[in-house]
VMD Tcl script that draws the C-alpha trace (Angstrom):
set ca {
  {6.76 -18.84 -6.14}
  {4.60 -19.38 -3.05}
  {1.66 -16.99 -2.91}
  {0.58 -15.89 0.55}
  {-2.82 -14.65 -0.64}
  {-5.72 -17.04 -1.17}
  {-9.26 -16.82 -2.51}
  {-11.60 -15.35 0.09}
  {-8.96 -13.29 1.91}
  {-9.56 -9.62 2.64}
  {-6.70 -7.58 1.22}
  {-5.59 -3.95 0.97}
  {-3.96 -2.43 -2.11}
  {-0.60 -0.97 -1.02}
  {0.67 0.37 -4.37}
  {-0.62 1.61 -7.71}
  {-3.64 3.60 -8.86}
  {-6.01 1.94 -6.38}
  {-3.75 2.35 -3.32}
  {-5.69 2.26 -0.05}
  {-8.75 0.39 -1.32}
  {-9.78 -2.90 0.28}
  {-11.72 -5.89 -0.97}
  {-12.17 -9.64 -0.97}
  {-10.07 -11.82 -3.28}
  {-12.32 -13.46 -5.88}
  {-9.71 -15.36 -7.93}
  {-5.96 -16.01 -7.86}
  {-3.85 -16.78 -10.94}
  {-0.74 -18.52 -9.61}
  {1.03 -18.67 -12.97}
  {0.83 -14.90 -13.55}
  {1.06 -13.93 -9.83}
  {-2.16 -11.92 -10.11}
  {-5.39 -11.73 -8.14}
  {-8.85 -10.34 -8.86}
  {-10.12 -8.24 -5.95}
  {-13.79 -7.31 -5.53}
  {-14.42 -3.66 -6.43}
  {-10.74 -2.87 -7.18}
  {-9.15 -2.12 -10.58}
  {-12.47 -1.79 -12.40}
  {-12.19 -1.59 -16.19}
  {-14.77 -0.85 -18.89}
  {-15.32 -3.71 -21.33}
  {-17.12 -3.20 -24.62}
  {-19.39 -6.17 -25.32}
  {-21.12 -7.12 -28.54}
  {-24.78 -8.12 -28.33}
  {-25.16 -11.85 -27.61}
  {-27.77 -14.30 -26.35}
  {-26.64 -13.69 -22.78}
  {-26.52 -9.89 -23.21}
  {-28.87 -8.94 -26.08}
  {-28.36 -5.18 -25.55}
  {-24.55 -5.24 -25.63}
  {-22.80 -2.05 -24.53}
  {-20.14 -1.15 -21.98}
  {-19.87 -3.17 -18.76}
  {-17.63 -2.70 -15.74}
  {-15.60 -5.63 -14.39}
  {-12.63 -6.25 -12.14}
  {-9.22 -6.72 -13.76}
  {-6.37 -8.70 -12.19}
  {-3.85 -6.88 -9.99}
  {-0.34 -8.12 -9.17}
  {-0.04 -9.80 -5.75}
  {3.01 -7.69 -4.87}
  {0.64 -4.70 -4.71}
  {-1.63 -6.47 -2.19}
  {-1.28 -6.96 1.55}
  {-3.39 -9.20 3.76}
  {-5.65 -7.55 6.35}
  {-4.99 -8.71 9.92}
  {-8.30 -10.07 11.30}
  {-7.52 -8.80 14.82}
  {-6.36 -5.20 14.21}
  {-7.75 -4.53 10.73}
  {-4.35 -3.30 9.49}
  {-2.26 -4.60 6.61}
  {0.19 -7.27 7.71}
  {2.85 -9.57 6.36}
  {2.30 -13.33 6.43}
  {4.50 -16.10 7.77}
  {4.10 -19.84 8.20}
  {4.31 -21.92 11.38}
  {3.62 -25.47 12.45}
  {0.78 -25.52 14.96}
  {-0.76 -28.79 16.14}
  {1.13 -30.61 13.40}
  {-0.34 -28.43 10.62}
  {1.32 -25.71 8.58}
  {-0.75 -22.52 9.03}
  {-0.51 -18.92 7.85}
  {0.30 -16.51 10.67}
  {-0.02 -12.72 10.83}
  {3.33 -11.07 11.57}
  {1.65 -8.20 13.47}
  {-0.58 -10.09 15.90}
  {0.91 -13.61 15.65}
  {-2.66 -14.91 15.07}
  {-3.62 -17.66 12.62}
  {-5.08 -16.16 9.45}
}
mol new
graphics top color blue
foreach p $ca { graphics top sphere $p radius 0.5 }
foreach p [lrange $ca 0 end-1] q [lrange $ca 1 end] { graphics top cylinder $p $q radius 0.2 }
display resetview
């Protein structure tokens, strides 16, 4: 399946517990169709003491969210938009369906 969301994109959550929140995509897992978004879907992780974290304890980190629950933010209007593909100057580029601008 072709994913229309890439690392570094600004996305909006359109479904689920975190609906309405926005953030930057940190990682994309193409095999599981999931993405990790900065500041969204935070979970508490219990960590044992280690050399890196001698205190141990509970830490907060982002968990993956399914890409079907994410929508790309249009750079021109700031709204959520769908993504299409076009050939421009001999290159295949992602295009916003709302503003017809290259993403």
